[in-house]
C-alpha positions as CSV (number, residue, x, y, z in Angstrom):
1,X,237.9,-116.5,27.0
2,X,238.6,-119.8,25.1
3,X,238.1,-120.3,21.4
4,X,234.7,-121.7,20.5
5,X,232.2,-122.5,17.7
6,X,228.6,-121.4,18.3
7,X,226.4,-123.1,15.8
8,X,222.8,-123.9,16.9
9,X,220.7,-124.6,13.7
10,X,217.5,-125.6,15.5
11,X,214.5,-123.8,13.9
12,X,212.6,-122.5,16.9
13,X,208.9,-122.0,16.5
14,X,208.0,-120.0,19.7
15,X,204.5,-119.1,20.7
16,X,200.9,-120.4,20.8
17,X,198.6,-121.8,18.1
18,X,201.4,-122.7,15.7
19,X,201.0,-126.5,15.5
20,X,197.8,-126.5,13.4
21,X,199.4,-124.5,10.6
22,X,203.1,-125.5,10.8
23,X,203.6,-129.0,12.2
24,X,202.7,-131.2,9.2
25,X,204.7,-129.0,6.8
26,X,207.7,-129.4,8.9
27,X,207.3,-133.2,9.1
28,X,206.7,-133.4,5.3
29,X,210.2,-132.1,4.8
30,X,211.6,-135.4,6.1
31,X,208.9,-138.0,5.2
32,X,205.6,-139.6,6.1
33,X,206.6,-142.3,8.6
34,X,206.8,-140.8,12.0
35,X,207.9,-142.2,15.4
36,X,205.8,-140.4,18.0
37,X,207.7,-140.5,21.3
38,X,205.9,-139.4,24.5
39,X,206.0,-139.9,28.2
40,X,203.6,-141.1,30.9
41,X,200.3,-139.6,29.7
42,X,200.2,-136.0,30.6
43,X,199.8,-134.9,27.0
44,X,196.7,-137.1,26.8
45,X,195.2,-135.4,29.8
46,X,195.7,-131.8,28.4
47,X,194.6,-132.6,24.9
48,X,197.9,-132.2,23.1
49,X,198.1,-135.8,22.1
50,X,194.7,-135.8,20.4
51,X,195.6,-132.6,18.6
52,X,198.9,-134.0,17.3
53,X,197.3,-137.3,16.3
54,X,194.5,-135.6,14.4
55,X,197.0,-133.4,12.5
56,X,199.1,-136.4,11.5
57,X,196.0,-138.5,10.5
58,X,194.8,-135.6,8.2
59,X,198.3,-135.4,6.8
60,X,198.2,-139.2,6.0
61,X,201.3,-139.9,8.1
62,X,202.1,-143.4,9.3
63,X,202.4,-143.0,13.0
64,X,204.3,-145.4,15.2
65,X,204.0,-144.7,18.9
66,X,206.6,-145.1,21.6
67,X,204.9,-144.1,24.8
68,X,205.8,-144.3,28.5
69,X,209.3,-142.7,28.4
70,X,210.5,-142.5,32.0
71,X,211.5,-139.3,33.8
72,X,215.0,-140.6,33.8
73,X,214.8,-142.3,30.3
74,X,216.0,-145.8,30.3
75,X,218.2,-147.7,27.9
76,X,215.5,-150.4,27.4
77,X,213.1,-147.8,26.1
78,X,215.7,-146.5,23.7
79,X,216.2,-150.0,22.4
80,X,212.5,-150.4,21.8
81,X,212.4,-147.2,19.9
82,X,215.3,-148.2,17.7
83,X,213.5,-151.5,16.9
84,X,210.3,-149.6,16.0
85,X,212.2,-147.3,13.7
86,X,213.8,-150.1,11.8
87,X,210.7,-152.2,11.6
88,X,208.6,-149.4,10.2
89,X,211.1,-147.5,8.0
90,X,210.7,-144.3,10.1
91,X,211.7,-141.1,8.4
92,X,211.5,-138.6,11.3
93,X,211.1,-138.7,15.1
94,X,208.5,-136.4,16.7
95,X,209.2,-136.0,20.4
96,X,206.3,-134.6,22.4
97,X,207.2,-133.9,26.0
98,X,210.0,-132.7,28.2
99,X,213.7,-133.3,28.3
100,X,213.4,-137.0,29.0
101,X,211.3,-137.6,26.0
102,X,213.6,-135.6,23.8
103,X,216.8,-137.2,25.2
104,X,215.3,-140.6,24.6
105,X,214.5,-139.6,21.0
106,X,218.0,-138.3,20.4
107,X,219.7,-141.6,21.3
108,X,217.1,-143.5,19.3
109,X,217.9,-141.3,16.3
110,X,221.7,-141.7,16.8
111,X,221.4,-145.5,17.3
112,X,219.3,-146.0,14.2
113,X,222.3,-146.1,11.8
114,X,224.6,-147.9,14.2
115,X,225.3,-151.6,14.4
116,X,226.1,-151.3,18.0
117,X,223.8,-151.7,21.0
118,X,222.4,-148.2,22.0
119,X,224.3,-148.4,25.3
120,X,227.6,-148.9,23.5
121,X,226.7,-145.7,21.5
122,X,226.6,-143.9,24.8
123,X,229.5,-145.4,26.8
124,X,232.6,-143.4,26.2
125,X,231.1,-141.3,23.4
126,X,230.3,-137.8,24.7
127,X,231.3,-136.7,21.2
128,X,229.0,-138.7,18.8
129,X,230.0,-138.1,15.2
130,X,227.7,-140.4,13.4
131,X,224.4,-139.8,11.4
132,X,221.0,-139.7,13.1
133,X,217.4,-139.6,12.1
134,X,215.9,-136.1,12.0
135,X,214.1,-135.0,15.3
136,X,211.3,-132.5,15.7
137,X,210.2,-131.6,19.2
138,X,207.1,-130.2,20.8
139,X,208.2,-129.1,24.3
140,X,205.9,-129.4,27.3
141,X,208.2,-128.7,30.2
142,X,210.8,-126.0,30.7
143,X,213.8,-127.7,32.2
144,X,216.6,-129.4,30.3
145,X,217.1,-127.3,27.2
146,X,217.3,-130.5,25.2
147,X,215.0,-128.9,22.6
148,X,217.9,-126.7,21.4
149,X,221.1,-128.7,22.0
150,X,223.0,-131.8,21.0
151,X,223.1,-133.6,24.4
152,X,221.2,-136.5,25.9
153,X,221.4,-138.4,29.2
154,X,220.2,-142.0,29.5
155,X,219.9,-144.3,32.6
156,X,221.0,-147.9,32.8
157,X,219.5,-149.2,36.1
158,X,221.1,-152.6,35.6
159,X,224.5,-151.0,36.0
160,X,223.5,-148.0,38.1
161,X,224.8,-145.6,35.5
162,X,223.4,-142.4,34.1
163,X,225.6,-141.2,31.3
164,X,225.5,-138.4,28.7
165,X,226.2,-138.5,24.9
166,X,226.0,-135.8,22.3
167,X,226.8,-135.0,18.7
168,X,225.9,-132.6,15.9
169,X,223.4,-134.9,14.3
170,X,221.4,-135.2,17.5
171,X,220.4,-131.5,17.4
172,X,216.6,-131.2,16.9
173,X,215.8,-129.8,13.4
174,X,212.7,-127.9,14.6
175,X,211.3,-127.3,18.0
176,X,207.9,-126.0,18.8
177,X,207.8,-124.0,22.1
178,X,204.3,-123.1,23.1
179,X,204.1,-121.9,26.7
180,X,200.4,-122.9,26.9
181,X,201.5,-126.5,26.8
182,X,203.1,-126.0,30.2
183,X,200.0,-124.6,32.0
184,X,199.1,-128.0,33.3
185,X,202.6,-129.0,34.5
186,X,202.3,-129.8,38.3
187,X,203.9,-127.4,40.8
188,X,206.5,-130.0,41.8
189,X,207.6,-130.4,38.2
190,X,207.6,-126.7,37.5
191,X,209.8,-126.1,40.5
192,X,212.1,-129.0,39.6
193,X,212.4,-127.8,36.0
194,X,213.3,-124.3,37.2
195,X,215.9,-125.7,39.5
196,X,217.3,-127.6,36.5
197,X,217.5,-124.4,34.4
198,X,219.2,-122.6,37.2
199,X,221.7,-125.4,37.7
200,X,222.7,-125.2,34.0
201,X,223.3,-121.6,34.5
202,X,225.2,-122.0,37.8
203,X,227.4,-124.8,36.4
204,X,228.5,-122.6,33.5
205,X,228.8,-119.5,35.6
206,X,231.1,-121.0,38.3
207,X,233.8,-121.9,35.9
208,X,237.6,-121.9,35.7
209,X,237.9,-119.7,32.6
210,X,238.4,-116.0,33.3
211,X,237.4,-113.0,31.2
212,X,233.9,-114.2,30.2
213,X,231.9,-111.1,31.1
214,X,229.4,-111.6,28.2
215,X,228.6,-115.2,29.1
216,X,228.4,-114.4,32.9
217,X,226.2,-111.3,32.5
218,X,223.8,-113.2,30.2
219,X,223.7,-116.0,32.8
220,X,222.9,-113.5,35.6
221,X,220.0,-112.1,33.6
222,X,218.6,-115.5,32.9
223,X,219.0,-116.5,36.5
224,X,217.0,-113.4,37.5
225,X,214.3,-114.3,35.0
226,X,213.9,-117.7,36.4
227,X,213.9,-116.5,40.0
228,X,211.2,-113.9,39.1
229,X,209.0,-116.1,37.1
230,X,209.0,-119.5,38.8
231,X,207.0,-118.3,41.8
232,X,204.5,-116.6,39.5
233,X,204.1,-119.9,37.5
234,X,203.7,-121.8,40.8
235,X,201.0,-119.5,42.1
236,X,199.3,-118.8,38.7
237,X,199.9,-121.8,36.5
238,X,198.3,-120.3,33.4
239,X,200.3,-117.0,33.5
240,X,201.5,-116.9,29.9
241,X,204.4,-114.5,30.4
242,X,205.8,-116.4,33.3
243,X,205.6,-119.7,31.5
244,X,207.1,-118.1,28.3
245,X,210.0,-116.7,30.2
246,X,210.7,-120.0,31.9
247,X,210.5,-121.9,28.6
248,X,212.8,-119.5,26.7
249,X,215.2,-119.4,29.7
250,X,215.4,-123.2,29.5
251,X,216.5,-123.2,25.9
252,X,219.0,-120.4,26.3
253,X,220.6,-121.8,29.4
254,X,221.9,-124.9,27.6
255,X,222.3,-124.1,23.9
256,X,225.9,-122.9,24.3
257,X,225.1,-119.2,24.7
258,X,226.3,-119.1,28.3
259,X,228.8,-122.0,28.2
260,X,230.8,-121.6,25.0
261,X,234.2,-119.9,25.5
262,X,234.6,-121.6,28.9
263,X,236.4,-124.6,30.0
264,X,235.7,-127.0,32.8
265,X,233.5,-129.9,33.8
266,X,230.2,-129.5,35.8
267,X,230.3,-130.6,39.4
268,X,226.7,-130.8,40.7
269,X,225.5,-132.7,37.6
270,X,228.1,-135.3,38.0
271,X,227.1,-135.8,41.6
272,X,223.3,-135.7,40.9
273,X,223.5,-138.2,38.1
274,X,224.6,-140.8,40.7
275,X,221.6,-140.0,42.9
276,X,219.3,-140.5,39.9
277,X,221.1,-143.6,38.7
278,X,220.9,-145.3,42.1
279,X,217.5,-143.9,43.4
280,X,215.7,-142.7,40.2
281,X,214.8,-139.3,41.7
282,X,213.8,-136.2,39.8
283,X,216.9,-134.7,38.4
284,X,216.1,-131.1,39.2
285,X,215.2,-131.9,42.8
286,X,218.6,-133.6,43.3
287,X,220.3,-130.6,41.8
288,X,218.4,-128.2,44.1
289,X,219.5,-130.2,47.1
290,X,223.1,-130.5,46.1
291,X,223.8,-127.0,44.8
292,X,223.8,-124.9,47.9
293,X,225.9,-127.5,49.8
294,X,228.4,-127.6,46.9
295,X,228.5,-123.8,46.9
296,X,229.2,-123.7,50.6
297,X,231.8,-126.5,50.3
298,X,233.9,-124.8,47.6
299,X,233.6,-121.3,49.0
300,X,237.1,-120.0,49.9
301,X,239.3,-117.0,49.7
302,X,240.1,-118.2,46.2
303,X,236.5,-118.4,45.0
304,X,234.8,-115.7,47.1
305,X,235.0,-113.0,44.4
306,X,232.8,-115.0,42.0
307,X,230.3,-115.9,44.7
308,X,230.1,-112.3,45.9
309,X,229.5,-111.2,42.4
310,X,226.7,-113.8,42.2
311,X,225.2,-112.5,45.4
312,X,225.3,-108.9,44.3
313,X,224.2,-109.3,40.7
314,X,221.7,-112.1,41.0
315,X,220.2,-111.7,44.5
316,X,220.6,-108.0,44.9
317,X,222.5,-108.5,48.2
318,X,224.2,-105.3,49.4
319,X,227.1,-106.3,51.6
320,X,230.6,-104.9,51.5
321,X,232.3,-107.9,53.1
322,X,232.8,-110.3,50.1
323,X,232.7,-113.5,52.2
324,X,229.6,-112.5,54.0
325,X,228.0,-111.5,50.7
326,X,228.9,-114.9,49.3
327,X,227.3,-116.7,52.2
328,X,224.2,-114.6,51.9
329,X,224.0,-115.5,48.2
330,X,224.2,-119.2,49.0
331,X,221.6,-118.8,51.7
332,X,219.3,-117.0,49.2
333,X,219.7,-119.8,46.7
334,X,218.8,-122.4,49.4
335,X,215.9,-120.4,50.6
336,X,214.5,-119.9,47.1
337,X,214.4,-123.6,46.4
338,X,212.8,-124.3,49.8
339,X,210.2,-121.6,49.1
340,X,209.3,-123.4,45.9
341,X,208.4,-126.4,48.1
342,X,211.4,-128.4,46.9
343,X,212.5,-131.0,49.6
344,X,215.9,-129.8,50.6
345,X,217.4,-132.9,52.2
346,X,218.3,-136.3,50.7
347,X,216.3,-138.3,53.3
348,X,213.2,-136.3,52.2
349,X,213.6,-138.0,48.8
350,X,214.3,-141.4,50.2
351,X,218.1,-141.4,50.2
352,X,220.3,-142.3,53.2
353,X,224.1,-142.5,53.5
354,X,224.3,-146.3,52.7
355,X,225.6,-145.8,49.1
356,X,227.4,-142.5,49.5
357,X,230.8,-144.1,49.0
358,X,229.8,-146.0,45.9
359,X,228.0,-143.0,44.4
360,X,231.0,-140.7,45.1
361,X,233.3,-143.2,43.4
362,X,231.2,-143.3,40.3
363,X,230.7,-139.5,40.2
364,X,234.5,-139.1,40.0
365,X,235.0,-142.1,37.6
366,X,232.3,-140.9,35.2
367,X,233.6,-137.3,35.0
368,X,236.7,-135.2,35.4
369,X,235.6,-133.3,38.5
370,X,238.8,-134.5,40.2
371,X,240.9,-132.4,37.9
372,X,238.9,-130.1,35.7
373,X,236.1,-128.5,37.9
374,X,235.7,-125.0,39.2
375,X,237.1,-126.5,42.4
376,X,238.4,-130.1,41.9
377,X,236.6,-132.7,44.0
378,X,237.9,-136.1,45.2
379,X,235.7,-139.0,46.2
380,X,236.0,-137.9,49.8
381,X,234.9,-134.4,48.8
382,X,231.8,-135.7,47.1
383,X,230.9,-137.9,50.1
384,X,231.2,-134.8,52.3
385,X,228.8,-132.9,50.1
386,X,226.4,-135.8,50.1
387,X,226.6,-135.9,53.9
388,X,225.9,-132.2,54.1
389,X,222.6,-132.9,52.4
390,X,221.3,-135.2,55.1
391,X,220.0,-132.3,57.3
392,X,218.5,-128.9,56.8
393,X,221.3,-126.3,56.4
394,X,222.1,-122.7,57.2
395,X,225.0,-120.9,55.6
396,X,225.1,-117.4,57.3
């Protein structure tokens, strides 16, 4: 296990009916001028927007609104947010939504004190060390874990780039996690969010560092929690316990708990970011399509032990032959995503092979998957994995 620092100072307020008594006191800690950041309108349909606005009006906050944040948040929206903050002397950013809204807010916050264009803040700076405006979040989608970590991912459609940035000042100060706010999340987004959570766990689990039993066993437990509760949430959207377990799994999957002490870059995220950058697809859907094919591609005598452990401990597969167990675990992963009604081929989400070469080149250029992954991948390897996603697959 590698040396690591685990410091996650986000104040989590988990549970229902907390906003009315706690939100304004939290915001008052930072000031009265609030940038309210939100997405495409779902919070207006479920009443959350009205509740938040009423609370802020009663608290005599000055509210500046940035709405319409895209599912893959765009740099143009970040720029608008920075301008609004500067024009209105904003003291605190309130992000109400899912990971896209929170990611957008993080880069707005980090760019506020910078003289550079927000895209320059992102490019080449995975380790942002500057100051940022304080961020408070109200989470409405279990997926990215952005409510409890330092990272953000922003898309630049002009350059077909989707890049990440992160730094200590970008960690949300307080995050409200109320499972009832996810009751109205559509089935497609619930499934995509669950795939995203699982991918965060998979990417940390299949790692080059040995001797990480604590992280691995915690990951396995979180995987089982998602696998159990996603189908329940899909069939019974207002099941509080299912939604609560998905929401808390989202936070724990990417706050460092399962990743710290490990070394190595993530493979599927590097490949999927190119799908989203070129085709603007839902991130979790792209990950679900790619992951089983990546697993099958990197399965070998060298990696089979970890895949067999995954099959036994996560899927409950009883099989003495490690290679067969591994293949059954990969098949179970694929079948789970498909049972959640996730489209499991690239053509099903409007992607053909035209840009595979260009996307593979960028996936390698924008990461270190060629040298520092669980199994290193070249451009040709990435193209092969993309091609495996063109048709339905069987792994056993």
